[in-house]
Every structure is written in C-alpha cells, then in structure tokens.
N, C-alpha and C positions, 0 to 999 in steps of 0.2 A: 768283679763281675762286670764285663762291658755291657754296653747298652744293647748290643745285638743279643748277648745271652739272656739278659733281663727281659727283652722283649719276647723272645722264645719261650721263656717261663711264663710270661704273662698270656701268650697264646695258648699254651697247654692248660693253664689254670681256667682260661674263659672257656675252652672246649670241654674240660671236664665239668664245668659248672653250668654249661649251655648258655652262656652269655655271649654277646657279640664280641668279635676280636678287637682288640685296641688297635689304633693307628700306628703304623711303623715309625720308629724314630726318623726325625727330619722331615716328615710330610708337611708340616705346618710351619717350617722355619721362615719362608719367604713372606708368609701371611704375618708373622710377629714382626718381621722387618718392617712391613709396610705400615703396620699399625703403630709401631714405634716412630717412624718417620712422620706419619699423620699426627700423632700426639705431640711430637716436637714442634711441628709447624702451628698446630693449635695454641700451644703455649706460647709461642712467639707471637702469634696474633693477638692474644690476651695481653701480653707485655707491650704491645704496639712496637715490636721490633720487626726487622726484615726476617721473613720465614726462611730465608736461604742462608746456608752457612758460609763460612769464609773461603772455602775451597771453590765454591761456584762463583762467589764476587771476584776472586783472583783469576780465574779463568775467565771471566767476562772481560776484565781489565786487559788481559792478554790478548784476547781475540778481537777486542774494539779498542785499540789504542786512542788516545786523545789526539785531536789534531795539533801539530806544533804550531806555536805563535810565530809569526813571520814579523819580527822586530828590525 
C-alpha cells in the first residue's frame, strides 16, 4: 500500500468516525529537517565543536582563500 492509499484510507476512517482529518504525507517534512538541523547544532555546541559541518567549512575556504605569502 502506498502512502497516498494509506492516507486516503485514514481520511475515510476519520470521516466515518467524525474525527479530524490527518495531515497529508509530506506536510511536515521541512519542519522535521529544521528540527534535526537545530538538534545537531545544539549537540555540537554542547560538545564544544563548531556547529557547522565540513561542507560549509570547505565552501568558506574556497570562497575566501588565504593570502599567499610573498617570500
């Protein structure tokens, strides 16, 4: 059974029982991603590590290269 079919079945059951309709699948996906990111940053702060990952650090190095020494 796909998630769409399952959702339609849940809608039918809720309507028959007079209950509020459940949220559609995928409605809260971005909220979950944001909460997961916030939790990772919080855990990093507790561990006294930088809160940003290696990808952001690599991009920062690429966008702001160090000045070359003039020997």
